[in-house]
C-alpha positions as protocol buffer text, in pm:
chain_id: "A"
residue {
  index: 1
  type: MET
  ca { x: 1894 y: -994 z: 2225 }
}
residue {
  index: 2
  type: ILE
  ca { x: 2279 y: -923 z: 2326 }
}
residue {
  index: 3
  type: PRO
  ca { x: 2460 y: -669 z: 2149 }
}
residue {
  index: 4
  type: ALA
  ca { x: 2795 y: -821 z: 1973 }
}
residue {
  index: 5
  type: ILE
  ca { x: 3136 y: -659 z: 1924 }
}
residue {
  index: 6
  type: VAL
  ca { x: 3362 y: -760 z: 1653 }
}
residue {
  index: 7
  type: LEU
  ca { x: 3727 y: -703 z: 1737 }
}
residue {
  index: 8
  type: ALA
  ca { x: 3876 y: -618 z: 1383 }
}
residue {
  index: 9
  type: GLY
  ca { x: 4190 y: -431 z: 1445 }
}
residue {
  index: 10
  type: SER
  ca { x: 4559 y: -482 z: 1345 }
}
residue {
  index: 11
  type: ARG
  ca { x: 4834 y: -587 z: 1580 }
}
residue {
  index: 12
  type: PRO
  ca { x: 5165 y: -439 z: 1600 }
}
residue {
  index: 13
  type: GLY
  ca { x: 5404 y: -576 z: 1337 }
}
residue {
  index: 14
  type: PRO
  ca { x: 5363 y: -756 z: 1005 }
}
residue {
  index: 15
  type: ASP
  ca { x: 5134 y: -1010 z: 935 }
}
residue {
  index: 16
  type: PRO
  ca { x: 5226 y: -1296 z: 733 }
}
residue {
  index: 17
  type: LEU
  ca { x: 4892 y: -1350 z: 635 }
}
residue {
  index: 18
  type: LEU
  ca { x: 4895 y: -1020 z: 445 }
}
residue {
  index: 19
  type: THR
  ca { x: 5217 y: -1118 z: 247 }
}
residue {
  index: 20
  type: GLY
  ca { x: 5118 y: -1082 z: -130 }
}
residue {
  index: 21
  type: SER
  ca { x: 4743 y: -1060 z: -37 }
}
residue {
  index: 22
  type: GLY
  ca { x: 4685 y: -675 z: -166 }
}
residue {
  index: 23
  type: VAL
  ca { x: 4484 y: -603 z: 126 }
}
residue {
  index: 24
  type: SER
  ca { x: 4592 y: -368 z: 426 }
}
residue {
  index: 25
  type: THR
  ca { x: 4410 y: -543 z: 721 }
}
residue {
  index: 26
  type: LYS
  ca { x: 4347 y: -879 z: 841 }
}
residue {
  index: 27
  type: ALA
  ca { x: 3975 y: -848 z: 872 }
}
residue {
  index: 28
  type: LEU
  ca { x: 3948 y: -787 z: 481 }
}
residue {
  index: 29
  type: LEU
  ca { x: 4180 y: -1094 z: 366 }
}
residue {
  index: 30
  type: PRO
  ca { x: 3934 y: -1309 z: 128 }
}
residue {
  index: 31
  type: ILE
  ca { x: 3860 y: -1646 z: 257 }
}
residue {
  index: 32
  type: ALA
  ca { x: 3630 y: -1879 z: 54 }
}
residue {
  index: 33
  type: GLY
  ca { x: 3497 y: -1605 z: -163 }
}
residue {
  index: 34
  type: ASP
  ca { x: 3429 y: -1326 z: 105 }
}
residue {
  index: 35
  type: ALA
  ca { x: 3628 y: -1105 z: 366 }
}
residue {
  index: 36
  type: MET
  ca { x: 3689 y: -1279 z: 705 }
}
residue {
  index: 37
  type: LEU
  ca { x: 3481 y: -1016 z: 863 }
}
residue {
  index: 38
  type: VAL
  ca { x: 3216 y: -1086 z: 598 }
}
residue {
  index: 39
  type: HIS
  ca { x: 3181 y: -1428 z: 751 }
}
residue {
  index: 40
  type: VAL
  ca { x: 3173 y: -1340 z: 1120 }
}
residue {
  index: 41
  type: VAL
  ca { x: 2905 y: -1067 z: 1046 }
}
residue {
  index: 42
  type: ARG
  ca { x: 2688 y: -1279 z: 837 }
}
residue {
  index: 43
  type: ALA
  ca { x: 2697 y: -1543 z: 1150 }
}
residue {
  index: 44
  type: LEU
  ca { x: 2612 y: -1288 z: 1410 }
}
residue {
  index: 45
  type: ARG
  ca { x: 2327 y: -1115 z: 1185 }
}
residue {
  index: 46
  type: ALA
  ca { x: 2159 y: -1504 z: 1125 }
}
residue {
  index: 47
  type: SER
  ca { x: 2161 y: -1540 z: 1516 }
}
residue {
  index: 48
  type: PRO
  ca { x: 1810 y: -1462 z: 1665 }
}
residue {
  index: 49
  type: LEU
  ca { x: 2000 y: -1435 z: 1981 }
}
residue {
  index: 50
  type: VAL
  ca { x: 2221 y: -1125 z: 1873 }
}
residue {
  index: 51
  type: GLY
  ca { x: 2108 y: -747 z: 1859 }
}
residue {
  index: 52
  type: PRO
  ca { x: 2322 y: -465 z: 1723 }
}
residue {
  index: 53
  type: ILE
  ca { x: 2697 y: -534 z: 1609 }
}
residue {
  index: 54
  type: THR
  ca { x: 2965 y: -306 z: 1633 }
}
residue {
  index: 55
  type: ILE
  ca { x: 3299 y: -358 z: 1459 }
}
residue {
  index: 56
  type: LEU
  ca { x: 3592 y: -209 z: 1626 }
}
residue {
  index: 57
  type: ALA
  ca { x: 3899 y: -132 z: 1428 }
}
residue {
  index: 58
  type: GLN
  ca { x: 4191 y: 126 z: 1401 }
}
residue {
  index: 59
  type: ASN
  ca { x: 4056 y: 260 z: 1071 }
}
residue {
  index: 60
  type: SER
  ca { x: 3674 y: 164 z: 1082 }
}
residue {
  index: 61
  type: ALA
  ca { x: 3580 y: 346 z: 783 }
}
residue {
  index: 62
  type: GLU
  ca { x: 3822 y: 131 z: 555 }
}
residue {
  index: 63
  type: LEU
  ca { x: 3613 y: -170 z: 671 }
}
residue {
  index: 64
  type: ALA
  ca { x: 3299 y: 0 z: 660 }
}
residue {
  index: 65
  type: ALA
  ca { x: 3335 y: 64 z: 281 }
}
residue {
  index: 66
  type: ALA
  ca { x: 3432 y: -323 z: 241 }
}
residue {
  index: 67
  type: PRO
  ca { x: 3216 y: -525 z: -14 }
}
residue {
  index: 68
  type: GLY
  ca { x: 2958 y: -778 z: 123 }
}
residue {
  index: 69
  type: LEU
  ca { x: 2892 y: -560 z: 438 }
}
residue {
  index: 70
  type: ALA
  ca { x: 2626 y: -297 z: 304 }
}
residue {
  index: 71
  type: GLY
  ca { x: 2337 y: -537 z: 361 }
}
residue {
  index: 72
  type: PHE
  ca { x: 2341 y: -622 z: 720 }
}
residue {
  index: 73
  type: ALA
  ca { x: 2098 y: -476 z: 953 }
}
residue {
  index: 74
  type: ASP
  ca { x: 2207 y: -292 z: 1276 }
}
residue {
  index: 75
  type: LEU
  ca { x: 2568 y: -267 z: 1180 }
}
residue {
  index: 76
  type: HIS
  ca { x: 2782 y: 0 z: 1360 }
}
residue {
  index: 77
  type: PHE
  ca { x: 3155 y: 101 z: 1315 }
}
residue {
  index: 78
  type: ALA
  ca { x: 3368 y: 239 z: 1575 }
}
residue {
  index: 79
  type: ASP
  ca { x: 3751 y: 339 z: 1581 }
}
residue {
  index: 80
  type: SER
  ca { x: 3941 y: 143 z: 1841 }
}
residue {
  index: 81
  type: GLY
  ca { x: 4290 y: 203 z: 2014 }
}
residue {
  index: 82
  type: GLN
  ca { x: 4597 y: 6 z: 1999 }
}
residue {
  index: 83
  type: GLY
  ca { x: 4524 y: -235 z: 2269 }
}
residue {
  index: 84
  type: ILE
  ca { x: 4209 y: -499 z: 2297 }
}
residue {
  index: 85
  type: SER
  ca { x: 4142 y: -431 z: 2632 }
}
residue {
  index: 86
  type: SER
  ca { x: 4157 y: -66 z: 2627 }
}
residue {
  index: 87
  type: SER
  ca { x: 3921 y: -70 z: 2301 }
}
residue {
  index: 88
  type: LEU
  ca { x: 3668 y: -306 z: 2472 }
}
residue {
  index: 89
  type: ALA
  ca { x: 3672 y: -109 z: 2809 }
}
residue {
  index: 90
  type: ALA
  ca { x: 3561 y: 225 z: 2607 }
}
residue {
  index: 91
  type: ALA
  ca { x: 3300 y: 30 z: 2444 }
}
residue {
  index: 92
  type: LEU
  ca { x: 3129 y: -149 z: 2678 }
}
residue {
  index: 93
  type: PRO
  ca { x: 2770 y: -65 z: 2755 }
}
residue {
  index: 94
  type: ALA
  ca { x: 2678 y: 165 z: 3060 }
}
residue {
  index: 95
  type: GLY
  ca { x: 2560 y: -24 z: 3335 }
}
residue {
  index: 96
  type: GLU
  ca { x: 2581 y: -412 z: 3364 }
}
residue {
  index: 97
  type: GLU
  ca { x: 2423 y: -526 z: 3065 }
}
residue {
  index: 98
  type: PRO
  ca { x: 2561 y: -812 z: 2900 }
}
residue {
  index: 99
  type: LEU
  ca { x: 2799 y: -798 z: 2581 }
}
residue {
  index: 100
  type: LEU
  ca { x: 2897 y: -1078 z: 2330 }
}
residue {
  index: 101
  type: VAL
  ca { x: 3289 y: -1031 z: 2166 }
}
residue {
  index: 102
  type: THR
  ca { x: 3417 y: -1219 z: 1907 }
}
residue {
  index: 103
  type: THR
  ca { x: 3688 y: -1137 z: 1656 }
}
residue {
  index: 104
  type: ALA
  ca { x: 3698 y: -1101 z: 1269 }
}
residue {
  index: 105
  type: ASP
  ca { x: 3895 y: -1412 z: 1233 }
}
residue {
  index: 106
  type: ASN
  ca { x: 3662 y: -1658 z: 1380 }
}
residue {
  index: 107
  type: VAL
  ca { x: 3559 y: -1695 z: 1026 }
}
residue {
  index: 108
  type: LEU
  ca { x: 3396 y: -2052 z: 1092 }
}
residue {
  index: 109
  type: LEU
  ca { x: 3153 y: -1925 z: 1373 }
}
residue {
  index: 110
  type: THR
  ca { x: 2808 y: -2026 z: 1332 }
}
residue {
  index: 111
  type: PRO
  ca { x: 2435 y: -1937 z: 1471 }
}
residue {
  index: 112
  type: THR
  ca { x: 2476 y: -2268 z: 1653 }
}
residue {
  index: 113
  type: MET
  ca { x: 2794 y: -2182 z: 1795 }
}
residue {
  index: 114
  type: ILE
  ca { x: 2660 y: -1888 z: 1948 }
}
residue {
  index: 115
  type: ALA
  ca { x: 2359 y: -2034 z: 2084 }
}
residue {
  index: 116
  type: GLU
  ca { x: 2577 y: -2309 z: 2262 }
}
residue {
  index: 117
  type: PHE
  ca { x: 2791 y: -2033 z: 2395 }
}
residue {
  index: 118
  type: LEU
  ca { x: 2545 y: -1808 z: 2539 }
}
residue {
  index: 119
  type: ARG
  ca { x: 2356 y: -2070 z: 2703 }
}
residue {
  index: 120
  type: GLY
  ca { x: 2654 y: -2170 z: 2912 }
}
residue {
  index: 121
  type: ALA
  ca { x: 2740 y: -1823 z: 2987 }
}
residue {
  index: 122
  type: THR
  ca { x: 2414 y: -1758 z: 3182 }
}
residue {
  index: 123
  type: GLN
  ca { x: 2447 y: -1698 z: 3527 }
}
residue {
  index: 124
  type: SER
  ca { x: 2824 y: -1540 z: 3460 }
}
residue {
  index: 125
  type: ASP
  ca { x: 2997 y: -1221 z: 3470 }
}
residue {
  index: 126
  type: VAL
  ca { x: 3242 y: -1303 z: 3219 }
}
residue {
  index: 127
  type: ALA
  ca { x: 3289 y: -1614 z: 3021 }
}
residue {
  index: 128
  type: VAL
  ca { x: 3490 y: -1760 z: 2752 }
}
residue {
  index: 129
  type: ALA
  ca { x: 3452 y: -2005 z: 2498 }
}
residue {
  index: 130
  type: MET
  ca { x: 3696 y: -2293 z: 2457 }
}
residue {
  index: 131
  type: VAL
  ca { x: 3728 y: -2641 z: 2284 }
}
residue {
  index: 132
  type: GLU
  ca { x: 3890 y: -2933 z: 2471 }
}
residue {
  index: 133
  type: ARG
  ca { x: 4201 y: -3099 z: 2262 }
}
residue {
  index: 134
  type: ASP
  ca { x: 4025 y: -3430 z: 2201 }
}
residue {
  index: 135
  type: VAL
  ca { x: 3722 y: -3248 z: 2060 }
}
residue {
  index: 136
  type: LEU
  ca { x: 3955 y: -3094 z: 1806 }
}
residue {
  index: 137
  type: PHE
  ca { x: 4187 y: -3363 z: 1714 }
}
residue {
  index: 138
  type: ALA
  ca { x: 3902 y: -3607 z: 1661 }
}
residue {
  index: 139
  type: ARG
  ca { x: 3785 y: -3405 z: 1360 }
}
residue {
  index: 140
  type: TYR
  ca { x: 4112 y: -3188 z: 1255 }
}
residue {
  index: 141
  type: PRO
  ca { x: 4445 y: -3370 z: 1403 }
}
residue {
  index: 142
  type: GLU
  ca { x: 4644 y: -3162 z: 1182 }
}
residue {
  index: 143
  type: SER
  ca { x: 4516 y: -2834 z: 1310 }
}
residue {
  index: 144
  type: LYS
  ca { x: 4768 y: -2660 z: 1554 }
}
residue {
  index: 145
  type: ARG
  ca { x: 4639 y: -2438 z: 1845 }
}
residue {
  index: 146
  type: THR
  ca { x: 4805 y: -2278 z: 2172 }
}
residue {
  index: 147
  type: TRP
  ca { x: 4686 y: -2527 z: 2454 }
}
residue {
  index: 148
  type: LEU
  ca { x: 4637 y: -2448 z: 2819 }
}
residue {
  index: 149
  type: LYS
  ca { x: 4694 y: -2773 z: 3026 }
}
residue {
  index: 150
  type: PHE
  ca { x: 4458 y: -2851 z: 3316 }
}
residue {
  index: 151
  type: ARG
  ca { x: 4332 y: -3156 z: 3491 }
}
residue {
  index: 152
  type: GLY
  ca { x: 4109 y: -3347 z: 3263 }
}
residue {
  index: 153
  type: GLY
  ca { x: 4220 y: -3196 z: 2915 }
}
residue {
  index: 154
  type: TRP
  ca { x: 4392 y: -2943 z: 2726 }
}
residue {
  index: 155
  type: TRP
  ca { x: 4200 y: -2650 z: 2613 }
}
residue {
  index: 156
  type: SER
  ca { x: 4228 y: -2369 z: 2349 }
}
residue {
  index: 157
  type: GLY
  ca { x: 4032 y: -2079 z: 2286 }
}
residue {
  index: 158
  type: ALA
  ca { x: 3719 y: -2051 z: 2077 }
}
residue {
  index: 159
  type: ASN
  ca { x: 3749 y: -1646 z: 2053 }
}
residue {
  index: 160
  type: MET
  ca { x: 3399 y: -1593 z: 2179 }
}
residue {
  index: 161
  type: PHE
  ca { x: 3371 y: -1400 z: 2539 }
}
residue {
  index: 162
  type: TYR
  ca { x: 3061 y: -1284 z: 2752 }
}
residue {
  index: 163
  type: LEU
  ca { x: 3121 y: -960 z: 2963 }
}
residue {
  index: 164
  type: ARG
  ca { x: 2844 y: -801 z: 3186 }
}
residue {
  index: 165
  type: GLY
  ca { x: 2906 y: -467 z: 3134 }
}
residue {
  index: 166
  type: ARG
  ca { x: 3131 y: -245 z: 3307 }
}
residue {
  index: 167
  type: ARG
  ca { x: 3194 y: -464 z: 3610 }
}
residue {
  index: 168
  type: VAL
  ca { x: 3444 y: -642 z: 3413 }
}
residue {
  index: 169
  type: LEU
  ca { x: 3653 y: -317 z: 3360 }
}
residue {
  index: 170
  type: PRO
  ca { x: 3914 y: -462 z: 3634 }
}
residue {
  index: 171
  type: LEU
  ca { x: 3928 y: -772 z: 3458 }
}
residue {
  index: 172
  type: LEU
  ca { x: 4019 y: -573 z: 3157 }
}
residue {
  index: 173
  type: ASP
  ca { x: 4267 y: -321 z: 3307 }
}
residue {
  index: 174
  type: PHE
  ca { x: 4436 y: -652 z: 3397 }
}
residue {
  index: 175
  type: TRP
  ca { x: 4419 y: -798 z: 3084 }
}
residue {
  index: 176
  type: GLY
  ca { x: 4581 y: -497 z: 2921 }
}
residue {
  index: 177
  type: ARG
  ca { x: 4886 y: -604 z: 3107 }
}
residue {
  index: 178
  type: ILE
  ca { x: 4932 y: -902 z: 3002 }
}
residue {
  index: 179
  type: GLU
  ca { x: 4787 y: -964 z: 2655 }
}
residue {
  index: 180
  type: ARG
  ca { x: 5100 y: -950 z: 2472 }
}
residue {
  index: 181
  type: ASP
  ca { x: 5167 y: -1295 z: 2602 }
}
residue {
  index: 182
  type: ARG
  ca { x: 4823 y: -1428 z: 2509 }
}
residue {
  index: 183
  type: LYS
  ca { x: 4993 y: -1685 z: 2278 }
}
residue {
  index: 184
  type: LYS
  ca { x: 5205 y: -1845 z: 2583 }
}
residue {
  index: 185
  type: GLY
  ca { x: 5005 y: -2035 z: 2808 }
}
residue {
  index: 186
  type: LEU
  ca { x: 5195 y: -2081 z: 3140 }
}
residue {
  index: 187
  type: LYS
  ca { x: 5279 y: -1686 z: 3082 }
}
residue {
  index: 188
  type: ILE
  ca { x: 4901 y: -1618 z: 3116 }
}
residue {
  index: 189
  type: VAL
  ca { x: 4811 y: -1878 z: 3383 }
}
residue {
  index: 190
  type: ALA
  ca { x: 5109 y: -1760 z: 3593 }
}
residue {
  index: 191
  type: ALA
  ca { x: 4988 y: -1393 z: 3567 }
}
residue {
  index: 192
  type: PHE
  ca { x: 4680 y: -1487 z: 3776 }
}
residue {
  index: 193
  type: GLY
  ca { x: 4885 y: -1585 z: 4077 }
}
residue {
  index: 194
  type: PRO
  ca { x: 5134 y: -1840 z: 4198 }
}
residue {
  index: 195
  type: TRP
  ca { x: 4853 y: -2091 z: 4331 }
}
residue {
  index: 196
  type: LEU
  ca { x: 4690 y: -2095 z: 3982 }
}
residue {
  index: 197
  type: LEU
  ca { x: 5013 y: -2169 z: 3829 }
}
residue {
  index: 198
  type: ILE
  ca { x: 5094 y: -2420 z: 4056 }
}
residue {
  index: 199
  type: GLY
  ca { x: 4780 y: -2594 z: 4007 }
}
residue {
  index: 200
  type: ALA
  ca { x: 4796 y: -2618 z: 3675 }
}
residue {
  index: 201
  type: LEU
  ca { x: 5105 y: -2769 z: 3657 }
}
residue {
  index: 202
  type: LEU
  ca { x: 5040 y: -3042 z: 3905 }
}
residue {
  index: 203
  type: ARG
  ca { x: 4713 y: -3075 z: 3759 }
}
residue {
  index: 204
  type: LEU
  ca { x: 4512 y: -2992 z: 4086 }
}
residue {
  index: 205
  type: PHE
  ca { x: 4186 y: -2887 z: 3919 }
}
residue {
  index: 206
  type: THR
  ca { x: 4044 y: -2876 z: 3609 }
}
residue {
  index: 207
  type: ILE
  ca { x: 4018 y: -2556 z: 3381 }
}
residue {
  index: 208
  type: GLN
  ca { x: 3651 y: -2500 z: 3496 }
}
residue {
  index: 209
  type: GLN
  ca { x: 3768 y: -2491 z: 3864 }
}
residue {
  index: 210
  type: GLY
  ca { x: 4089 y: -2272 z: 3798 }
}
residue {
  index: 211
  type: VAL
  ca { x: 3887 y: -2002 z: 3592 }
}
residue {
  index: 212
  type: ALA
  ca { x: 3616 y: -2006 z: 3873 }
}
residue {
  index: 213
  type: ARG
  ca { x: 3880 y: -1966 z: 4139 }
}
residue {
  index: 214
  type: ALA
  ca { x: 4041 y: -1672 z: 3955 }
}
residue {
  index: 215
  type: GLY
  ca { x: 3689 y: -1476 z: 3916 }
}
residue {
  index: 216
  type: PRO
  ca { x: 3675 y: -1349 z: 4250 }
}
residue {
  index: 217
  type: ARG
  ca { x: 4031 y: -1159 z: 4249 }
}
residue {
  index: 218
  type: PHE
  ca { x: 3814 y: -919 z: 4016 }
}
residue {
  index: 219
  type: GLY
  ca { x: 3509 y: -933 z: 4181 }
}
residue {
  index: 220
  type: LEU
  ca { x: 3332 y: -1146 z: 3924 }
}
residue {
  index: 221
  type: LYS
  ca { x: 3182 y: -1518 z: 3872 }
}
residue {
  index: 222
  type: ALA
  ca { x: 3382 y: -1639 z: 3577 }
}
residue {
  index: 223
  type: LYS
  ca { x: 3294 y: -1955 z: 3364 }
}
residue {
  index: 224
  type: VAL
  ca { x: 3460 y: -2165 z: 3102 }
}
residue {
  index: 225
  type: VAL
  ca { x: 3222 y: -2274 z: 2828 }
}
residue {
  index: 226
  type: PRO
  ca { x: 3304 y: -2581 z: 2667 }
}
residue {
  index: 227
  type: MET
  ca { x: 3229 y: -2583 z: 2281 }
}
residue {
  index: 228
  type: SER
  ca { x: 3111 y: -2895 z: 2139 }
}
residue {
  index: 229
  type: GLU
  ca { x: 3214 y: -2826 z: 1772 }
}
residue {
  index: 230
  type: ALA
  ca { x: 3581 y: -2862 z: 1679 }
}
residue {
  index: 231
  type: GLU
  ca { x: 3537 y: -2575 z: 1414 }
}
residue {
  index: 232
  type: ALA
  ca { x: 3485 y: -2322 z: 1709 }
}
residue {
  index: 233
  type: CYS
  ca { x: 3875 y: -2301 z: 1757 }
}
residue {
  index: 234
  type: ILE
  ca { x: 3981 y: -2287 z: 1412 }
}
residue {
  index: 235
  type: ASP
  ca { x: 4048 y: -1942 z: 1355 }
}
residue {
  index: 236
  type: ALA
  ca { x: 4258 y: -1769 z: 1085 }
}
residue {
  index: 237
  type: ASP
  ca { x: 4571 y: -1722 z: 1269 }
}
residue {
  index: 238
  type: LYS
  ca { x: 4844 y: -1835 z: 1027 }
}
residue {
  index: 239
  type: PRO
  ca { x: 4919 y: -1922 z: 658 }
}
residue {
  index: 240
  type: SER
  ca { x: 4844 y: -2312 z: 752 }
}
residue {
  index: 241
  type: ASP
  ca { x: 4492 y: -2220 z: 883 }
}
residue {
  index: 242
  type: ILE
  ca { x: 4361 y: -2075 z: 568 }
}
residue {
  index: 243
  type: GLY
  ca { x: 4341 y: -2415 z: 358 }
}
residue {
  index: 244
  type: LEU
  ca { x: 4194 y: -2585 z: 627 }
}
residue {
  index: 245
  type: ILE
  ca { x: 3935 y: -2306 z: 659 }
}
residue {
  index: 246
  type: GLU
  ca { x: 3850 y: -2342 z: 306 }
}
residue {
  index: 247
  type: ARG
  ca { x: 3806 y: -2741 z: 317 }
}
residue {
  index: 248
  type: ILE
  ca { x: 3555 y: -2683 z: 590 }
}
residue {
  index: 249
  type: PHE
  ca { x: 3335 y: -2408 z: 403 }
}
residue {
  index: 250
  type: ALA
  ca { x: 3387 y: -2635 z: 90 }
}
residue {
  index: 251
  type: ALA
  ca { x: 3250 y: -2892 z: 319 }
}
residue {
  index: 252
  type: ARG
  ca { x: 2970 y: -2684 z: 476 }
}
residue {
  index: 253
  type: ASN
  ca { x: 2863 y: -2598 z: 103 }
}
residue {
  index: 254
  type: GLN
  ca { x: 2859 y: -2974 z: -16 }
}
residue {
  index: 255
  type: ALA
  ca { x: 2647 y: -3019 z: 302 }
}
residue {
  index: 256
  type: ALA
  ca { x: 2395 y: -2754 z: 221 }
}
residue {
  index: 257
  type: ILE
  ca { x: 2340 y: -2846 z: -159 }
}
residue {
  index: 258
  type: GLY
  ca { x: 2318 y: -3234 z: -75 }
}
residue {
  index: 259
  type: PRO
  ca { x: 2465 y: -3532 z: -214 }
}
residue {
  index: 260
  type: ILE
  ca { x: 2566 y: -3516 z: -614 }
}
residue {
  index: 261
  type: LEU
  ca { x: 2353 y: -3821 z: -740 }
}
């Protein structure tokens, strides 16, 4: 089984999702009856592929006391730093054992998504889950995401990452210098070098080819794992996401109950 880390810290500055909510941090914001973090931990714990789960946040004690988390086995809490990359670097296991990373706002996560991602991430040092725009728009054309444009498609991140132990430290150090631009697609692409930016602008290669070419810069084999479910890239990032996510949960609950006769 693979250990998992859930990034549950707060970013600097005000969060519009918290206005009038009565909670102090996004991970505790209730959606569909439970805090965001509870939904994510429930999905991870339901996966037979996932071992120990560690929650990383600036104030992990506050999250540990949250209702709904007490019953989960092998759940741990650790204080993080201010930056995602530095916090992950400090939490990496010794050696080259792999680690699954996700976020507290990835509330639609399911064991099926986890299994699909981990299958696709095999034989890599670092992998990132992504959803192609047509997959999302076929189900949820109203959803607004940040897109990376490459030959063969437009892609949005799905908040799951596979890291093979401490060999990814050079990549995390690099990410620490550019993570403030994480919502600016072209700036992120350009940070990996002019050849990748030109290739993306001219659509010279697919996103899978681009990521595979970027990996050797850090001595890594890097992969994109295309996700088949549109919900994989819908996270609770802005107020308009909340209503959509709650409708998806309602539909899932109805499907689990079965049709009303």
